[in-house]
C-alpha positions in Angstrom: 119.7 -22.9 85.5 119.5 -20.4 88.4 117.2 -21.0 91.4 113.7 -19.7 90.8 113.0 -16.7 92.8 109.6 -15.1 93.1 106.0 -16.3 93.5 104.0 -13.9 91.4 104.2 -14.4 87.6 104.5 -11.7 85.0 104.1 -12.2 81.2 105.3 -10.1 78.3 101.9 -9.8 77.0 99.5 -7.7 74.9 95.9 -6.8 75.4 93.6 -9.3 73.7 92.1 -8.1 70.5 89.1 -10.3 71.0 85.7 -9.1 72.4 85.5 -9.1 76.2 82.5 -11.3 76.2 84.0 -14.3 74.4 87.3 -15.3 72.9 86.8 -16.1 69.2 88.3 -19.3 67.9 91.4 -18.4 65.9 92.1 -19.4 62.3 95.5 -21.0 62.8 95.7 -24.7 63.7 98.5 -24.6 66.2 97.6 -25.3 69.9 97.3 -22.4 72.3 99.2 -22.6 75.6 96.7 -21.4 78.2 97.6 -20.0 81.6 94.6 -19.9 83.9 94.1 -17.2 86.6 95.7 -17.9 90.0 93.7 -19.5 92.7 95.2 -17.2 95.3 92.9 -14.6 96.8 95.8 -12.0 96.9 96.9 -12.5 93.3 96.6 -9.2 91.5 96.0 -10.5 88.0 92.9 -12.7 87.4 93.2 -12.7 83.6 93.5 -15.8 81.3 96.5 -15.8 79.0 96.7 -17.5 75.6 100.1 -18.0 74.1 99.7 -18.1 70.4 102.7 -20.1 69.0 102.0 -19.0 65.5 101.9 -15.3 66.2 104.4 -15.7 69.0 102.7 -13.5 71.5 100.5 -13.7 74.5 96.9 -12.5 74.5 95.3 -11.7 77.8 91.6 -11.4 78.5 89.4 -10.4 81.5 85.8 -11.5 81.0 83.3 -14.1 82.0 85.8 -16.8 81.1 87.9 -15.9 84.2 84.9 -16.0 86.5 84.1 -19.4 85.2 87.6 -20.8 85.7 89.0 -19.1 88.8 87.6 -21.6 91.3 87.9 -24.6 89.1 90.6 -27.2 88.8 91.9 -28.2 85.4 91.9 -31.9 84.8 92.3 -32.1 81.0 91.8 -30.5 77.6 90.5 -32.4 74.6 89.0 -31.5 71.2 88.9 -27.8 72.0 87.2 -28.2 75.4 88.5 -27.8 78.9 87.6 -30.5 81.4 87.4 -29.0 84.9 86.1 -29.6 88.5 84.1 -26.7 89.9 84.5 -25.3 93.4 82.4 -28.2 94.7 84.6 -30.7 92.7 81.7 -31.5 90.3 83.1 -32.1 86.8 82.1 -30.1 83.7 83.1 -29.3 80.2 83.9 -25.7 79.1 84.5 -24.4 75.6 86.6 -21.2 76.0 85.9 -19.7 72.6 82.1 -19.7 73.0 82.0 -19.9 76.9 79.6 -22.9 76.5 79.4 -25.1 79.6 78.2 -28.7 79.8 77.6 -30.4 83.2 78.8 -34.0 83.7 77.6 -36.5 86.3 78.4 -35.2 89.8 81.2 -36.3 92.1 78.9 -38.5 94.2 78.4 -40.8 91.2 82.0 -41.9 90.8 82.3 -45.7 91.4 84.4 -45.4 94.5 82.4 -42.6 96.3 79.9 -43.7 98.9 78.9 -40.2 100.1 79.9 -36.6 100.2 78.6 -33.8 102.5 79.7 -30.3 103.2 80.4 -27.1 101.2 83.1 -25.4 99.2 83.4 -22.8 102.0 83.7 -25.2 105.0 85.1 -28.3 103.4 83.7 -31.8 102.8 83.3 -35.1 104.6 83.9 -37.9 102.1 83.4 -41.6 102.4 84.8 -43.9 99.7 86.2 -47.3 99.1 89.9 -47.8 98.6 92.3 -50.6 97.6 91.8 -54.2 96.4 90.0 -55.1 99.7 87.6 -52.1 99.1 88.1 -50.8 102.6 85.8 -48.0 103.6 87.6 -44.7 104.3 86.2 -41.5 105.8 88.1 -38.2 105.5 87.5 -34.5 106.0 89.0 -32.6 103.2 89.2 -29.0 101.8 87.8 -28.2 98.4 91.3 -28.2 96.9 92.1 -31.6 98.4 88.9 -33.1 97.1 89.6 -31.7 93.6 93.1 -33.1 93.6 92.2 -36.6 94.6 88.9 -37.0 92.7 90.0 -36.9 89.0 93.7 -37.1 87.9 93.1 -36.7 84.1 90.1 -36.6 81.8 89.6 -36.7 78.0 86.8 -36.6 75.4 86.3 -39.1 72.6 85.1 -36.4 70.2 84.0 -32.7 70.0 80.5 -32.3 71.6 79.9 -29.4 69.2 80.0 -31.6 66.1 77.0 -33.5 64.7 74.1 -33.8 67.1 76.5 -33.5 70.1 75.2 -36.7 71.6 77.7 -39.4 70.7 80.7 -38.4 72.7 82.2 -40.0 75.8 84.1 -38.6 78.7 86.8 -40.8 80.2 88.6 -40.1 83.5 91.4 -41.5 85.6 89.9 -41.2 89.1 90.5 -41.7 92.8 93.4 -42.8 94.9 93.5 -46.1 93.1 93.9 -44.3 89.7 91.2 -46.4 88.0 89.3 -45.5 84.7 85.7 -44.4 84.5 83.5 -43.4 81.6 80.3 -41.6 81.0 78.3 -41.1 77.8 76.2 -38.1 76.9 73.1 -38.1 79.0 74.4 -40.5 81.6 73.6 -39.7 85.2 76.6 -41.5 86.7 80.1 -42.5 86.0 80.8 -46.2 85.1 83.9 -48.1 86.2 85.6 -49.8 83.3 87.1 -52.4 85.7 90.5 -52.4 84.2 92.9 -55.0 85.6 96.2 -53.1 85.5 95.6 -50.1 87.7 97.0 -47.6 88.7 96.8 -45.9 85.3 98.8 -42.9 84.3 97.4 -41.9 80.9 94.4 -42.4 78.6 93.8 -41.7 74.9 91.1 -42.3 72.2 92.2 -43.8 68.9 90.0 -45.3 66.1 86.9 -45.7 68.3 88.9 -47.3 71.1 89.9 -46.1 74.5 93.5 -47.0 75.5 94.6 -46.9 79.1 98.3 -47.0 80.1 99.2 -48.5 83.5 102.2 -47.4 85.5 103.8 -50.8 84.8 103.8 -50.1 81.0 100.9 -52.4 80.0 98.1 -51.1 77.8 94.4 -52.0 77.8 91.8 -51.0 75.3 88.0 -50.9 75.0 85.9 -50.5 71.9 83.2 -47.9 72.2 82.0 -48.0 68.6 78.8 -50.0 69.7 76.2 -49.5 72.4 78.4 -51.2 75.0 82.1 -50.8 75.8 83.9 -54.0 75.0 87.4 -54.8 76.1 89.5 -55.7 73.1 93.1 -55.9 74.3 95.5 -56.3 77.2 99.0 -55.6 76.0 102.0 -56.5 78.0 105.2 -55.7 76.1 107.6 -58.6 76.3 110.7 -56.6 75.5 111.9 -53.2 74.4 113.9 -52.6 71.2 116.1 -49.6 72.0 118.5 -47.9 69.6 120.2 -45.9 72.2 123.4 -46.6 74.2 122.3 -48.9 77.1 124.4 -47.0 79.6 122.6 -43.8 78.8 119.2 -45.4 79.3 120.1 -47.1 82.5 121.2 -43.8 84.1 117.5 -42.9 84.3 116.9 -45.8 86.7 118.7 -43.9 89.5 115.5 -42.8 91.4 117.4 -40.4 93.6 118.2 -38.3 90.6 115.5 -39.1 88.1 111.8 -39.8 87.8 109.7 -40.5 84.7 106.2 -39.9 83.4 104.6 -41.8 80.5 102.0 -40.8 77.9 100.1 -42.4 75.1 99.9 -40.6 71.7 98.8 -41.4 68.2 100.9 -40.3 65.3 100.5 -41.3 61.6 98.4 -44.2 62.5 100.8 -45.6 65.1 100.2 -45.7 68.8 103.2 -44.3 70.7 104.4 -44.6 74.3 106.4 -41.6 75.3 108.6 -41.6 78.3 109.6 -38.3 79.9 112.8 -38.2 81.9 112.8 -35.6 84.7 115.8 -34.6 86.9 114.6 -34.4 90.5 117.2 -31.7 91.3 119.0 -30.0 88.5 122.2 -27.9 88.8 122.8 -24.6 87.1 124.6 -26.5 84.3 121.6 -28.7 83.6 123.0 -31.8 85.3 120.7 -34.0 87.5 122.2 -34.3 91.0 121.2 -35.8 94.3 119.8 -33.6 97.0 122.6 -34.5 99.3 125.1 -33.2 96.8 123.8 -29.7 97.3 124.6 -29.8 101.0 127.9 -28.4 102.4 129.5 -27.7 105.8 128.6 -24.1 105.4 125.0 -24.7 104.4 122.8 -27.4 105.8 119.8 -26.2 103.7 120.8 -26.5 100.0 119.8 -24.1 97.3 116.6 -25.3 95.7 117.0 -26.2 92.1 113.6 -27.3 90.8 112.8 -30.5 88.9 113.3 -30.2 85.1 112.6 -32.3 82.0 115.9 -33.5 80.5 114.9 -35.8 77.7 112.1 -37.9 76.1 112.2 -41.5 74.7 109.5 -42.4 72.1 108.4 -46.0 71.4 105.9 -47.5 68.9 103.6 -50.2 70.3 104.0 -53.3 68.1 100.9 -55.3 69.1 101.6 -58.2 66.8 105.1 -58.9 68.2 104.3 -57.7 71.8 107.1 -55.3 72.0 108.1 -51.6 72.1 110.2 -50.3 69.3 112.1 -47.1 69.8 111.2 -44.3 67.4 114.1 -42.1 66.2 112.0 -39.5 64.4 108.5 -38.1 64.4 109.0 -36.9 60.8 107.2 -33.7 60.0 105.0 -34.0 63.1 105.2 -32.5 66.6 103.8 -34.0 69.9 102.0 -31.9 72.5 102.1 -33.4 76.0 101.2 -32.5 79.5 97.9 -32.5 81.4 96.1 -32.3 78.0 94.8 -35.1 75.7 98.1 -36.0 74.0 98.2 -34.8 70.4 100.3 -35.3 67.3 100.0 -32.5 64.8 101.7 -31.7 61.4 104.4 -29.1 62.2 104.0 -27.6 58.8 100.2 -27.1 59.1 98.3 -26.7 55.9 98.6 -24.4 52.8 95.8 -22.3 54.1 96.9 -22.3 57.8 100.7 -22.9 58.1 102.2 -23.6 61.4 105.4 -22.4 63.0 105.9 -25.4 65.2 109.2 -27.3 64.9 108.9 -30.7 63.3 110.3 -33.8 65.0 109.8 -32.1 68.4 107.8 -32.6 71.6 106.2 -29.6 73.2 105.5 -30.2 76.9 104.0 -28.6 79.9 104.4 -29.2 83.6 102.3 -32.1 85.0 104.5 -33.2 88.0 101.6 -32.8 90.4 103.4 -34.6 93.2 106.1 -31.9 93.5 104.4 -28.9 92.0 103.6 -27.3 95.4 106.7 -28.3 97.3 108.1 -24.8 97.3 106.7 -21.3 97.0 109.2 -20.2 94.4 108.6 -22.9 91.7 106.0 -25.2 90.2 104.3 -25.2 86.8 107.6 -24.0 85.4 108.7 -27.2 83.5 107.6 -26.1 80.0 109.6 -26.3 76.8 110.4 -28.0 73.5 112.4 -31.2 73.1 114.0 -31.9 69.7 114.4 -35.6 68.8 117.1 -34.6 66.3 119.7 -33.2 68.6 118.0 -34.4 71.9 118.0 -30.8 73.3 115.5 -29.1 75.5 114.8 -25.4 74.9 112.4 -23.0 76.6 109.3 -21.6 74.9 109.9 -18.1 73.7 107.6 -15.2 74.9 106.9 -17.1 78.2 108.4 -16.0 81.5 109.3 -19.2 83.4 111.4 -17.6 86.1 108.5 -17.6 88.5 106.0 -20.0 89.9 103.0 -20.7 87.6 100.0 -21.8 89.5 98.0 -23.5 88.1 100.4 -24.8 85.4 99.9 -24.0 81.7 98.4 -26.5 79.3 97.7 -27.1 75.6 94.4 -26.5 73.9 93.7 -27.0 70.2 90.8 -25.0 68.7 87.8 -27.4 68.2 87.4 -26.6 64.5 90.5 -28.7 63.6 
């Protein structure tokens, strides 16, 4: 893999056939890969790009959708909706196919926030509580800094367009402590779920329950089928049943060369824990190396090889036996992971709407927020397809990943699924 070079992105794209006022929901049932307009003032192209995996081409559109998104920060996609923070870091929902917008309780109502003053133009003064001792912290931050630290990820329990549109919940991992908050339709404030295993790294809804995955690998769940959210489980796996060679698995424990990210996903009625193994520095032959290995007597500043996803490991959560069981195959399904609500979809689609996704594969986008802005020449680039069959990673076709992509792309499934 050659070092990434330039900052501006280019896409082999076609002009969108959809009307300029709104992007019509497509007939196919495969997720779109969406690339939002750049946040940079000097960027020449402010269009939104939709990579259609079925048609294998990119549609670009310049309309009200762009004006809505350009100053917002993406924090999730779920049930066909985008979850975003506007230029003042206030959260909202946005349905890109109809351009419908739904406001959510403002930033001041998150459980850890004491007060916020200021403006998007001049920055904000924020007071909040932090840590187990609930210490009071005061900070002056830019809009971007406030957006980045307020909400880490958000999802929906269901599509607000369905039914009366009043029984959905929004769940978010928020704040420096990475706790979980929830709000129902019509709520004026966010409510802390008071989970015991923070910091959390992923959340998912499954069978009227919210599951939250902690960075230690434990899973908590809350039932939201009734008027109140009731905690139903605190799962701490006692052991892992791995079918892989132990030496291969242990190699990923070298934190100088590797890092990992974990996700929760539902597939065929099972709840899965998916571990993503990322090489911190990857050589041009795809091997993870230490940064010091790139130094030489002739060059004290090594060539920058960006981080890259090398492999995934999938486990099934066995709640009865309190263990994780490695999954060798996803069958005819494909997983879609990244900053979005994790999804498992039939790779074959339906008779009326066939899909061209590869079965037994994981489609992933870049969500390595900690390193995404380290260098002007890369970030947002870690996008591809992993096959559980031959354990290979391949790039997505029709997507130029030789340049920085800011903000990173993400998956969105049309809400009529």
